Residue, then its C-alpha position, 0 to 999 in steps of 0.5 A: m518503536r523508533h520511527e518518523l511519521r510524515s503526513t501526506p496530502i491525502e488525509g489518513v495516508w502516512e509515510l513511516t520510516r523506521l529508525p533501526f538500532g545498529d552497529h558493526r554487526g548489523y541492526f535491529e528494528r521493530l516492524f510493528c508496534p500497535r502502541a506506537l501506531r495507535g490512532v495513526g491512519g485509523f489502524g485498529a487491532l492487528e488482524q492479519v499479516n501477509h507476505s508477498l513475493t513479486a518475481r519480476a521488475g515492472t510487474v504491477r499489482g493492484l489497485h485493491a481495497q475492501r468495502g463495507d464492514a470488511a474495509e481495512t487499514k493496512i501498513v505495507t513495507c518492503l523487506r527485499g528489493r524496491v517497489l513504488d507503492v501507491a494509495v488512491d483516495a476512493r472515499p466519496g466526499s473526501p477533498t482528495f477523492g481520486r488523487h493518489h500518493r506514491l512512495e518508494l519502499s525498499e529494504q534500505a529505506h526501512s519505510a512503510l506506507i499506511i493506507p486507511r480504509g477507503c483507499l485503494h492500494g497497488f504497487q510496481a516492482l522496481t527490482d526483481a524478487c520484491e518481498l512485501l509485508y502487509f499488516h491489516d486491521a481486518p481479515y480478507v473477505p473475498e466478496a468485499e474486494v473492490g478495485v480499479h484498473p491500475l493503468d487507467s489514465a484518469l488516475h494519472i499514476k506514472w508507473p516508472l517502468p514499462i509494465a512487465e506483467l499484470s494479472e488477468r484479475d487486475s487487467a479485468l478491473p473496472m476503470w475509475r469512472a466505471r467504479l464511480t457508478d457502482 
């Protein structure tokens, strides 16, 4: 896997840029190679791959994670469109607890965000018809899911577009301070 990795201010969160092989016909790139990513962000064995489509620009999804034995590291990449991808450090005792890192993912950038266990994940679609691919090192366990309201001002996340849509489920997520008392 030809790629560049960049650390971020949040330990375990990495920016990954794939370096495709290309010529006048197009390009080829490896989206996932466990050997090349061994130890990066704490990613374990691949357990699940998910694909999502977000139809409308401005839509926000998240902020979600799984807790306990179901906690996961995930690698998120954009196959079509553009999104602002966000990781929030929700690991008690972490020196960057409560801080977030954001990265624009797009099909043109060949980029991905590696989000470790204990960090919340969310994104805003910057274009219509955004498709994301998620690589997880743990299966989804609905009863282990936790989240924080993505519009909570305590997180200081500046979503670049006006919020076009937010699901009922995400609208009902607790605020950051409420999550701290759980």
